[in-house]
C-alpha positions in Angstrom: -4.5 9.0 -7.9 -6.5 6.8 -5.6 -7.8 3.3 -5.0 -11.4 2.8 -5.8 -12.1 1.4 -2.3 -14.4 3.6 -0.2 -12.0 4.6 2.6 -9.2 5.7 0.2 -11.7 7.3 -2.2 -13.3 9.3 0.7 -9.8 10.5 1.7 -8.8 11.5 -1.8 -12.2 13.3 -2.3 -11.5 15.4 0.7 -8.0 16.3 -0.6 -9.4 17.1 -4.1 -12.1 19.3 -2.6 -9.6 21.2 -0.4 -7.0 21.7 -3.1 -8.9 21.7 -6.4 -6.9 18.7 -7.5 -8.3 16.3 -10.1 -9.4 13.0 -8.7 -8.2 9.9 -10.6 -9.6 6.6 -9.1 -7.8 3.6 -10.3 -8.5 -0.1 -9.4 -4.7 -0.7 -10.0 -4.2 1.0 -6.6 -6.7 -1.3 -4.8 -5.3 -3.5 -2.0 -4.1 -7.0 -2.5 -7.1 -9.3 -3.1 -7.1 -11.5 -0.1 -9.7 -13.9 -1.7 -11.4 -16.3 0.7 -9.2 -15.1 3.6 -11.5 -12.0 3.6 -10.9 -8.4 4.5 -12.9 -7.2 7.5 -10.6 -8.6 10.1 -7.5 -7.6 8.1 -8.5 -3.9 8.0 -9.4 -3.9 11.7 -6.1 -5.6 12.8 -4.0 -3.6 10.4 -3.8 -0.3 12.2 -0.1 -0.3 12.4 2.6 0.0 9.8 2.5 -3.7 8.6 -0.2 -6.1 7.5 -1.5 -8.2 10.4 0.8 -11.2 9.7 0.5 -12.6 13.3 -3.3 -12.6 13.0 -3.1 -14.2 9.6 -0.8 -16.9 11.0 -3.2 -17.5 13.9 -6.4 -17.7 11.7 -4.9 -19.4 8.6 -1.8 -21.4 9.7 -1.6 -23.6 6.7 -1.9 -20.7 4.2 0.6 -18.6 6.3 3.1 -21.5 6.1 2.9 -21.3 2.3 3.1 -17.5 2.3 6.2 -17.6 4.6 7.9 -19.9 2.0 7.3 -17.6 -0.9 5.8 -14.2 0.1 6.3 -12.8 -3.5 4.6 -15.5 -5.5 2.1 -17.1 -3.0 -1.4 -16.2 -3.9 -4.1 -15.7 -1.2 -6.7 -18.5 -1.7 -8.7 -17.3 -4.7 -6.9 -14.0 -4.5 -3.7 -12.3 -5.5 0.0 -12.5 -4.7 2.4 -9.5 -4.2 3.7 -10.3 -7.7 0.2 -10.0 -9.1 -0.3 -6.6 -7.4 3.1 -5.4 -8.7 2.0 -6.3 -12.3 -1.2 -4.4 -11.9 0.6 -1.3 -10.5 2.7 -0.9 -13.7 0.3 1.6 -15.4 -0.2 3.7 -12.2 3.5 3.7 -11.6 4.2 4.9 -15.1 1.6 7.6 -14.9 3.1 8.9 -11.6 6.7 8.8 -12.9 5.8 10.6 -16.1 3.8 13.3 -14.5 5.3 16.8 -14.4 3.1 18.0 -11.6 2.8 16.7 -8.0 1.0 13.4 -7.6 -0.8 12.3 -4.5 -1.4 8.5 -4.3 -4.0 7.4 -1.7 -3.9 3.6 -1.4 -3.6 0.7 1.0 -0.8 -0.9 3.0 0.1 -3.8 0.6 0.0 -1.5 -2.5 2.0 1.1 -0.7 4.6 -1.5 0.4 5.3 -2.2 -3.2 5.5 1.5 -4.2 7.8 2.3 -1.3 10.1 -0.5 -2.1 10.2 0.6 -5.7 10.9 4.2 -5.0 13.5 3.4 -2.4 15.3 1.2 -4.9 14.8 -1.9 -2.8 13.9 -5.3 -4.2 10.1 -5.3 -4.6 10.2 -9.1 -3.9 10.8 -8.1 -0.2 8.0 -5.5 -0.2 5.9 -7.6 2.3 8.4 -6.6 5.0 8.3 -2.9 4.2 6.8 -0.8 7.0 4.3 1.8 5.9 3.8 4.7 8.3 0.2 5.1 9.0 -1.5 8.6 8.9 1.5 9.9 7.0 2.1 11.6 3.7 5.4 10.4 2.1 6.8 13.1 -0.2 9.1 12.0 -2.9 11.1 14.7 -4.7 13.1 13.6 -7.8 16.8 14.3 -7.5 19.5 14.6 -10.1 20.7 11.2 -11.2 17.3 9.5 -11.0 16.8 9.1 -7.2 14.3 10.6 -4.8 14.5 12.7 -1.7 12.2 11.1 0.9 10.3 13.2 3.4 7.6 12.0 5.8 4.8 14.3 7.0 2.9 12.8 9.9 -0.7 14.0 9.7 -1.8 13.1 13.2 -0.3 11.3 16.1 -0.3 7.5 15.9 -2.8 5.8 18.2 -1.5 4.0 21.3 -0.8 0.3 20.7 -3.7 -2.1 21.4 -3.9 -4.2 24.5 -1.9 -2.2 26.8 
């Protein structure tokens, strides 16, 4: 399962080609719609394991103040909230949970924050604080009793931090 955004789709296509897996693009796995805040700077400044909150605060201080008060329900101007994204993830989440074969989900930091919080059994309302390891496959193996065994497989070394 993959987002329909070009970067995620290209990654998923490479995996599908190498493994013979079926490719299932789904807009429900697309990143949070940042509306008029835009995306180009977000993607460039989001090379770590969290969205670029400091940059968002610097560029859009009034909006960031509202987001800080209610990160779950606050919508990006003309965009979505984390709550909106969680609602749109329901179908993909159900498909993944009901599947009897391994599922690979290729998506984006905000979407993955919600999925990680859900599968860890953490409140999804706090997903905006969840760190998402970059360049890493997270393997979830169902365990008896309904939980998951969590294993991280780093695909390549993380790049050095910017600016120093």
